[in-house]
C-alpha positions in Angstrom: 41.4 60.7 126.6 43.2 61.3 129.8 41.8 63.1 132.8 44.1 65.5 134.8 43.2 64.9 138.4 45.2 67.2 140.6 48.8 66.9 139.8 48.9 63.6 138.0 52.2 64.6 136.4 51.0 64.2 132.9 51.8 67.8 131.9 48.2 69.0 131.7 48.6 71.4 134.7 45.7 69.9 136.6 43.0 71.6 134.6 40.5 70.1 132.2 37.4 71.5 130.5 34.2 70.2 132.2 32.8 68.9 128.9 35.9 66.8 128.3 35.7 64.8 131.5 34.7 61.2 131.0 32.9 60.4 134.3 32.4 56.7 133.5 36.2 56.2 132.9 37.0 58.3 136.0 34.7 56.2 138.1 36.3 53.0 136.8 39.8 54.3 137.6 38.6 55.2 141.1 37.2 51.8 141.6 40.4 50.1 140.6 42.5 52.5 142.8 40.3 51.8 145.8 40.3 48.1 145.3 44.1 48.2 145.1 44.3 50.4 148.3 42.0 48.0 150.2 44.2 45.0 149.3 47.3 46.8 150.6 45.9 47.4 154.0 
């Protein structure tokens, strides 16, 4: 399952139903993104 998080460009229009959001997966993606962002600084 993919989450549409504000203009991700995946064609979902940025809207998802609240009961379809996988918060654990979203948290893992955020952790990976932040780790990558910190290493770039």
